C-alpha positions in Angstrom: 8.4 15.9 -16.0 5.7 14.8 -18.1 3.0 16.5 -20.2 -0.4 15.2 -19.4 -2.1 12.9 -19.4 -0.2 11.9 -16.1 0.5 8.1 -15.3 -2.9 8.2 -12.8 -4.8 9.4 -15.6 -3.7 7.0 -18.1 -4.4 4.7 -15.6 -7.9 5.5 -14.7 -8.5 5.6 -18.8 -7.8 1.8 -18.6 -9.2 1.2 -15.5 -12.7 3.5 -17.0 -12.3 0.9 -20.5 -12.1 -2.5 -18.3 -15.2 -1.5 -16.6 -17.2 -0.5 -19.3 -16.0 -2.4 -22.0 -14.6 -5.3 -20.7 -16.1 -6.6 -17.3 -19.7 -6.2 -18.8 -18.9 -9.6 -21.0 -19.5 -13.0 -19.5 -17.7 -15.1 -18.7 -13.5 -15.7 -18.8 -13.1 -12.4 -20.2 -15.6 -10.5 -17.6 -13.4 -12.3 -14.6 -10.1 -11.4 -16.5 -11.5 -7.9 -17.3 -12.5 -7.5 -13.3 -8.8 -8.9 -12.6 -7.0 -6.0 -14.9 -9.0 -3.4 -13.2 -8.1 -4.5 -9.8 -4.5 -4.4 -10.9 -4.7 -1.3 -12.4 -6.2 0.0 -9.4 -3.9 -0.8 -7.0 -0.9 0.3 -9.0 -2.7 3.9 -9.7 -3.4 4.3 -5.9 0.4 3.1 -5.5 1.6 5.6 -7.9 -0.6 8.2 -6.1 -0.1 7.3 -2.3 3.2 5.3 -2.2 5.9 7.6 -2.0 4.2 9.3 1.1 3.2 6.2 2.8 7.0 5.3 2.4 8.1 8.2 4.2 5.5 8.0 7.0 6.9 4.3 7.6 10.5 5.4 7.1 10.0 7.9 10.0 8.3 5.5 11.9 11.6 3.0 11.4 13.5 5.8 12.4 11.9 6.3 15.4 12.0 2.9 16.4 15.5 1.6 15.4 17.4 5.1 16.3 20.4 5.8 14.9 20.9 2.3 13.6 18.5 2.3 10.9 19.1 1.7 7.6 18.4 4.5 5.0 16.7 1.6 2.8 13.2 0.9 3.8 13.5 -2.7 2.8 16.7 -2.7 5.1 14.8 -1.0 8.1 12.1 -3.4 8.1 14.7 -6.4 8.4 16.4 -4.6 11.1 12.8 -4.2 12.6 12.2 -8.0 12.0 15.4 -8.9 13.3 15.0 -6.1 16.9 11.5 -8.3 17.2 12.7 -11.7 17.1 15.2 -10.8 20.0 13.1 -9.0 21.8 15.1 -6.0 22.1 11.8 -3.6 21.5 9.5 -5.4 24.2 9.8 -2.2 26.7 8.4 -0.1 23.7 5.5 -2.5 22.8 3.3 0.1 22.0 5.0 2.3 19.8 5.8 -1.0 18.1 2.2 -1.8 17.4 1.4 2.0 16.7 3.9 1.9 14.0 2.7 -1.7 12.8 -1.0 -0.4 12.8 0.2 2.4 10.7 1.8 1.0 8.3 -0.4 -2.4 7.8 -3.6 0.5 7.7 -1.3 2.0 4.8 -1.0 -0.7 2.5 -4.9 -1.5 2.7 -5.2 1.7 1.5 -3.4 1.1 -1.6 -3.7 -2.6 -2.2 -7.4 -3.0 -1.0 -9.4 0.2 0.8 -12.6 -1.6 1.0 -10.7 -3.8 3.3 -10.8 -0.7 5.6 -14.2 -0.2 5.7 -16.2 -1.1 8.5 -19.0 -4.1 8.1 -21.7 -2.2 9.3 -21.4 0.5 6.7 -22.5 -2.0 3.8 
């Protein structure tokens, strides 16, 4: 266990620095500051949300794959892709789509939560 500041707090501090002192610059420096801030924010969200998102995804994979579900998330997704290609989940299409939708939303919440906003909200 690490003391404070936590990894998330450190990343938040870097994000604030980039916004306050680097992104305000003109041209290339400002652009690279915005890119760096996006990277820092993605890493922070992955640290905070990733473990829970991975567990929910794994639960969905276990439900779809049953006892043959690999314990590794990546391997389980490879197995899911194989079953989709083979048509083995055609009868469980609704379950499959629910899982894929939930997984895509969780990934967007980490990578780019702005994409989840309703365009009418802007």
